[in-house]
N, C-alpha and C positions, 0 to 999 in steps of 0.2 A: 305407849311405846310403839315405835315403828317395827315392822317385820324386816329382818335381814335375810336375804336370799343370795345364793350363789348362782350367778348367771353364766359363768364360764369357767373353764379351767384349762391349763396347759402346763406341760412339763417338758423338760429336755430328756433325751434318752439317758438311760443309766449307763455309765461308763465303767470300765475296769480301772482299778487303782493303778496309776502310772500309765494309763492307756491313751486313747485318742483325744481325750479332753484335758490331759495333764497340763497343757499350755493355755487353756482357756479359763479365765478367772471366774469366780463365783458371780461377781456382778455382771460379767458378760453373759454368762448362762442365764442368769435371772432376767436380764433385760430382754433376751429372746423369748423367754416364757411369758413375760408381761406383755410384750407386743402381741404375741399370738393370742393370749387370753382377751386382750382388748379388742383385737380384730374379730374374734369369734363372737364377742358380745356387741359388736357395732358401737363401741365406746371409743371416743377420741381421747388421746392422752390429756388434752386440756379440760376434759370433763371430770377427771379424777380429783377427788377432794383430799385424799390421804393415802399413803402407801405404808403398809406395815409388813416388814419382812424379818423372818428369823434367820440367824446365821450364827453357828456355834464356834467355828474355827476361823477367826479373822486373821488376815495377813496384813503386813505393814503397808502394802500397796493398796489394800482395800479395807482400811480401818473402819470405814463407814459404808460397808458393802451395800446396805439397803438403799442408801442415797445414790450411790453410783449406778445401781441397777435401775432405779427410778429414772434418773437422768438419761441413762443409756436407752431407755424405752421411749424417750421423747416426752416424758411427763415434765411439765414446766418446773423451773427451779423454785417457784413460790409455793409449790404444793408440799406440805409437811410430810416428812418421812420418819417413821419410828423403826429402830433396829432392836430386835429382841434376841437375847441369848438365854435360852432355857435348855441348853444342851440338846438332847435328841428330840425334844418336843418343841423346839423353837418355832418351826413352821406352823404347827397346830396352835400354839399360843398366839402367833400372829393372826391367824384366822379368827380365833376367839376374840381377840381385842378389836379387830376390824368389825366384826359382827356387833360387838358392844357399842362401838362408835356409831354405827348405823342405827341400832335400836334406840339409842338415846338421842338421836337427832343431831349429833355433832357433825356428821357427814352424811352425804347421800350416796356417794360412790367411793368405795375403797378397793384398793388392790391389796391382796394379802397372800402370803405363802412363805416358803423357805428357800434359801439358796445355800449351796455348799459346793466346794470342790476339795475333797479330802486329799487329792493328789498334790494340792498346793499348800497343805498345812505346813507351817514353818517349823524349823528346829529352833529351840530357844537356848539362850545362854544365861546363866545367873546374872541378875542385875548388878552384883558386886563387881563383875568384870568391867563395867562402865566406869566405876569410881576407884576401885582398888587394883585393877588390872588382874591378869592371871598369874603373874609371877612365874616362878620356876615350876616345871611339871606340866601335867596335862590339865586341860580344861574340859569340862563335860558339856555335851549338848543334850538337851531334853527334847524328845519327840512330842510336839504338841498334839499330835493325833492320838497318842496313847495317854499322855498325862492330862491333856486338855479335856478329854472325854471320860475321865475317871470320876468315880463317885468319891467325894471327899469324906464321906462318913464310913463307907465299907472298904474303901481303898482298892476297888477293882473297876475294870472298864465297864462303860455303860452297856456294851453288848451283853455282858454277863448279867447285868441288871435286867435286861429285856428277857433273857432266858429264864431267870428266876421268877419274874412276874408271870410269864406265860405258864410256867409249871405250877406256880401257887394257885392261879386262878383257872387252870385247865384250858388255856387258849392254845389250840393246835396250830401248827404251821399252816394248814389249809385255811383255818379261820383267819389267820393273819393275812395270807395272800388274797383271800376273798375281800377283806376290808380294804386292802391296799389297792385293789382293782376298781374300787368304787369311784 
């Protein structure tokens, strides 16, 4: 089995919800980070064998955000792209899968990470409105940022899950910040 190594990493700045990046799509942000990571590693886009990106909150305009980010970074359109939605761990799962692809010899060079722009998470309307209409009265919109990141078992937001896990296993905020800075 081959060894998988991380040779470069890049990210965009963290923005405020509804702030400076509210009009920049997740694929656009992702393509900038991919370009920067490839540049740092001295890897040309045409040398990439696979792109694996996590994205939990897809928009209609970016239904296959991983592919759009890959193409936006100049990676050729014949390079396969995998999109992963595993909620808050989508980016980590993408990195794990890319490492597995390298270890098994499926690919030599993979790009992996996560892309998101929570400011662009859409409001949703029940599918019945498409076929049955809304009729008289009000129709409800659902905020995908809240509903889409909720735990289907415990029925609360994933942010609460993170706090519960941290408390259960004694992970301090300082420990979390230190790991995030790596």
